[in-house]
Phi, psi and omega in degrees: 000343182232072183300331179290342181282338178043074181222164174226150182229138168233115186233105179240127181255147176279320180248169178299326181219154179190191187259008179283135185224142168221156177204147175225131186204159177283141177239005180155182181296117178073013184233139179226152174253139179232121183230137171232134182215165180214117176274138180301142179107152180235033182241183181300324180301321179295324182290338179295340182280347184307305181296325180293317180292319177297320178294316180299314182293319181292325179289332190244015176237139180165185186296336182264354182252131172283142182305326177294323176293321178302311181290324178297318179293315178301318179300317180300317179291313182297329177301328183276336189244340179284149177290154177305135180085351178268146181207177181223132169257152183200157169227135181228127179243126172252118185242122176246101182293327181298319181268348183070032184235136176234141175235131183237135174229147184224141180235079178067013185267157175307147186292125174296162180245136173247125177242101178279143181306127177080005181233168177285148176298149178227143175282137177255121192237050174295143182279149177188143179284154174295160182264138174096000183255321190242147176291313181255117182240162178225134180227117175278136177250126177262122179253129186230144169275133181234155181233160175306136181097344174289143181229139174252144176236116175250139185207168176255178184293347177301329178291330183275340183266136179213122180051043175080004178234156179264133178287150180290144179301132175087004178296138184305324183294341178291331185255003180280157171117000000 
């Protein structure tokens, strides 16, 4: 439905329902938003948050909103509606191909990967608090110049988990493929 967004998705669930969420949407002329999130829990209750989170990101992301403001607003709403102890991790990329500019914000989520054409992949590590836990949050926004052929990889912790154990950060097999 969004050929200008030029993206691919691989979504495999361990259980019938869970808290992993992704969304891709237009944020303005030549600009798209890409979001991956994970609500705590691996049950049916966690999956109920999918439409709410998608609505929150779409309402609060766009040409007039800075990505840090988007996450701060989402945090404010989630603080009011999430159950005690429940939280959300997320990564949000706003990519404007016309200007060659990308902005990335992260909320306690695994680090996205940037693979620039002809170079080695690199982890992108802007700091950010999880969503829904704290009144006062801080979100660092990483602004990058991008060129045709650069690729971003956003993923959830399922990629890092294997046979019940977490792989160490930076292991080569994480970036292979």
